[in-house]
N, C-alpha and C positions, 0 to 999 in steps of 0.2 A: 553640520548646521552653524550658522553664524552665532557668535556669542553676543549676548547684551552686555554692555560695559556701563550703563548708568541708568538712573531713574531720577526724573525731575518732576516734583509735584507741582501742580498749578491749583491754588486754593482760591475759591471764590469767597470774596469778602464784601462787606456792605460798604466800607470805606477804606480804600487801599492805603491811603495815607495814615490813617489811625492805626491800622493793623501794622504797618511798617514801623511806626513808632513803638508798638508793642514788642515787636520781633527784635528791634535794635536795642531798645532800653532794657527790656526784661530778659531777653534770650541771648543777647550778645551777638546778633547778626549785624552786618552793615549793608547799606544799600548800595548795590552796584550801578544800577541805573534805573531810570523811571521814563517811560514813553507812552504816548497815546497813539493808536494806529492811524486815526484820522482825526481831523479837527472836530471838537466837541465830543470825542470819545473818552471814556473815563480812563484814568492811569493804569498802566500794567508794570509792575515793580519787580525787580530782581534783587534777592536777598542772597548773602553768601556768609558763611562762617565755617571754617576748619574743613574745606572740601565738600560741605553740604550747601546745596542751593535749593531755594524755593522761590516760587513765582507767586505774587499775589494779584488777583484780577478782580473787577468789579463785573466783568462780562458773565452772563447767565451760563455760558458754555463751560466754565470751570467747575471743578468738584465742589459741592455744597456739603459742609460738615464733614469734611475728610478726616482721615487718621494719617499722621505721619509718624513713623518710627525713625528715631535718631539713636545712633549707637556711640558709646563712649567706652573707654576702659576704667573710668573712675565716677560711677554715678554720684557717690557721696560728695566729692569735690566739685562736680558740676552742680550739684544742687546747692551746696554752699554759695557758689557764685551766682546762681540765678536768684537764690533767696536775698543776696545782697542787692541785686538789681530790683527787687521788689515783686518778683514772680510769686504766684500763688499756687501752691501745691494741691492738685485734686485727689491724688493718691499717691502713696509712695512705700517703697520697701528698699532694701539694700541693693536690689538687682534692678529696680524698675521705678521710674517716676512718671506720673501722668499729670499734664497741664492742659489748659484749654486757652485758646486765643480769644479775642473779643467776639469772634464770629462763631464760636462753638466748634471749631476744628480742634480735634484732640491731638496732642503731641505726647508720644510715649518715648521716653528716654530709657534705653535698655543698656545693660552691661554686655559688651562684646566688642572685640577688635574690629570685626567686620559684620555686614549683615549675614544671617544664616543663610545656607544655600539650601 
């Protein structure tokens, strides 16, 4: 059976540029690129940080109010960084943090070197 080697979430957002600002300023992602597939289409934005990529789309075909799990080896250190950037914690423990982006997409930051199999 062929192996899957990656997963790339596409999150539906009301304003892609506003959400891009949130992910970049508050969560430390950077914008790789932005494009519109046709003239007068809304922007489609690729964000990247530490091997993790997220797409932001205003298109109705994207997941609405999704959940994204991010994994790190040090939840506490990552939280300190996010807090310095002005992120607001919805829930937290020593092993897991919960945040929400401006469109209600939930981000769960969990302790672990890799995603569980």
